[in-house]
N, C-alpha and C positions, 0 to 999 in steps of 0.2 A: 488575321493569319497567328497574331501571336497566341490569342486564346487556346489554339488547337496545340500550341507546342509547351506553353508555357505551366502546365500541371505534373509534369514530368521531369525529374530532375536527370534523368538518363536520355533523355530523348533531344536528338539536335533538330531544329528548325530546318528547311529547306536551304536557307542563305547560310547555316551555318550559326547559329546562336543556340546558346544554353541559356534560356531566359530565369530560370531561376539564379541563377551566376549573376546575371546581368541585375537582378532585383537584389542581391545579397551586396553588391556594389551600390546600388544607389540607397541602402541602408547604411551604410559608411558615410556617404554624403550629408545624410542627415542628420548625422552623429557631431558630435563638437571635433575641434581641430586637434591634430597632434604635431608638433614639429620635432626635428631630430636634426641637430647639426655636429658635424664631426671636427673637431680642433686637430690643432698639433699631438696634444699628450691627452687629449680627454673628449668625452663625447657630451652633448649638452641635448637633454630631452626634454619638450615643454609642450604642454596640454593646456586647453582650454577646457574651463570647469563652468560647467552651466548653474545657473543662480539656482539656489536649493529652497525647499519651502521654509518657511519662519521657525517653526519647530524642529527641522530635521538637524542630526548631527551632521556638518557637514564634511568630519573625518571619515564618517564610514564610506564615503565615495571616494574610489582612490581609482583613475585612471594611468598611473604609473605604478607598475607592480616590479619587483626584484625577483627573478628568476633563478639566480644564484649568485655566488658572491660576487662574479665578476660579470653579470650580466643581468639588463634591467631592461622592461619592456614598457610600451607606452601603448594606447591602440584608441582609433575611432570606430564608434560604430555602437554596436548592442552588448554592453554591458555583461549582460548574464552570459553569453557566448565567450567573452573575452575571459572570463572567470574559468569557464571550462578550459579554454585553454592554456589560461595559466597554469592551474592546477597539473594539465597533462605535460606541460613543458618541466614544471618544477621535478614532477616524477621521474621523468625520462633524466634531467641533469642527477640525481641523486642514484639510478641505476646506472649510468654511466660513471659514474665516480665507483662506484661497488665494483662494477666488470672491470675498469682499468687502472683502478687506484691514482686516479687525473682528472682533472677537469674538462669538461667538454671546452671545444672551440665555440667562438661567438655563431661562426658561420652553421657548425654543425644545430645548434639549437635553433638557428634561422631555418635550416633544412627540413627541420623535426617538425617544426611549427607549419613550415609552409605543406609539407609531405602530409600532415593531418588535415588540414583545409581542403587539399585536394580529393582526399578518400571520399569527403562528404559531397564532392561533385560528381560522383562515380557510381554509387549503390542506391538502390531503390530504398523506400522507407526512411530517408532522413533530407534534411536540407543542408544547405551551406552555411557557414559561420559567416554573421552579418559584421565581420573585422577585417578591419585591417591593422596590422601592428608595424610597429616602427623598435627594431631592436637592436640596443646599443651595448657594446662592452667593450673589454680591453682583451689583446691577446698575451700569450707569454713573452713574448719579446718587446712588449711595451707598446705596441701599436693599438691606437683607438681606430674600431670599425665601427659601421652604421649598417643595417640592413633592413629592408622592408617586404612584410608579404601582404598578398590581398586575398579575396574569398576564392578566388580561383586555384589558390594554391600555387601562385608564381612568388620568387624570391627572388631579391637582387641586393647588391651593395650599392650605398650612395653616398656621396660627400654630404649630403644635407637634402631633406626631404621635408615635405606638409603633407598630411591626409586628412580627410575628413572636413566636412563642413561645405557649404556652397562655395566658398571663397578659396578653396585649396589650389585651383589652378592659379590666383592671382598670387597667393603666396610662395607659391614653387617658383614663379617668374621674380617675384622680390628677392628670393634666395640665389637665384641663377645670376643676378646682377650684383649682388652685395657679398658673398662667398667668395673666400680668398684660401689659397695654399697656406697651411701652417697658422693658421687662425690660434693665438693664446688664448686661454679658458676664457679670460675675462670679456676678450672681444665676441667668442662663441657664446658665452651666455647673452652678451649685447647683442646680438645679432637674432638670437632666438626670440628674447622679449619683444625685438623690434616688429620682428614676422608675427610674433602673436597679437601685438596690438593694432593689428590690422583688422583683425577681427572682433578683436575684445573691448569691448565698451565701457565695462567698470574697472579697467587698470589691473593694479594686482591682486584686487580681492577675487578675480575668476581665472586666474591662471595659477599653473603650478609648474615648476622648473628644477630638474634632478641633475645632478652634475656627476658623471662616472670616470674615475680617473686610475689610471695604475697604479697600483698597491695602495689603494686608500678605498674604505668603503664608500657607498654610493651615498651622496648629502643631498638633501633636499633644501633648497631656499626657502628661508622664513619669509613672511609677507611682508616686513620690515625692509628686508633687503629688497625686494621685488617692487616695494612701493616708492622705494628712494631710487631705483633704477629705471623705473618707468616715468617718476617725475624730471629725470635728467632727461629721458629720451624724447617726452614730450617738449621740453624746455629747448632742446638742441632743434627738433622740428619746425617750432613755432620760431626762432630765430634765422632757421634758414628761408623760410616762409617771408617774412620780413626781407631779408636780404634779396631775395627774389622781386617782389614788388617793388622794393626801391630801385633794383637794376631798371625793372619794364619802365617806372616811371622815368628814371634818365634817358632811356632810348627814345621815348616819345618825346621827350623836351627835345633830345637834340635833332 
């Protein structure tokens, strides 16, 4: 049945599916993971960076992109599709500043990206963007905000979210258990790295983390900082395992 309806983007199947949109969502799942965590006064973005070829310069592969002075985007899915969306969003931010002489809100940027993605689900001769975006930034009142978009063109605000990769559901469940209100910046960074370590095997070498704070430029954590943080988290987890095994041993003896 699917083969009759999956060739045209504008045709619904009898049970209400748009198969090309679902295939785009599947492309996101095949990509590397992206995580966003909203703290008290900051937002943290973290991405899994796939291993590069030996002779390839890893600096040319960016999965965290600055959209405006106060807005940063991370993505999961097709890099080329994300590049097109990022360029469109940057141009829209510049146009907004010229028209209104003010910076666009983070919600405006998220809504614009979602609207652009939705347009590509409703016209013939195009295909959906195979990208989910995690958009982080700060509002003029100093509040930190986090949004997510998907290939269908939906956008929504989140406290913490994980997209992309086969383990995104497990990562989301982990965030639901660990996230708390009013996370300080250090704790939000730690939670982001912990979540990424659920899927990243090589530790700090294969992850990137960005910190977005009101009144300060977006900053990327260097590899040495991430390595120290990863080692600390892994040591903490090993200690917790030892205590758990010791406790279970004592209970068996009793």
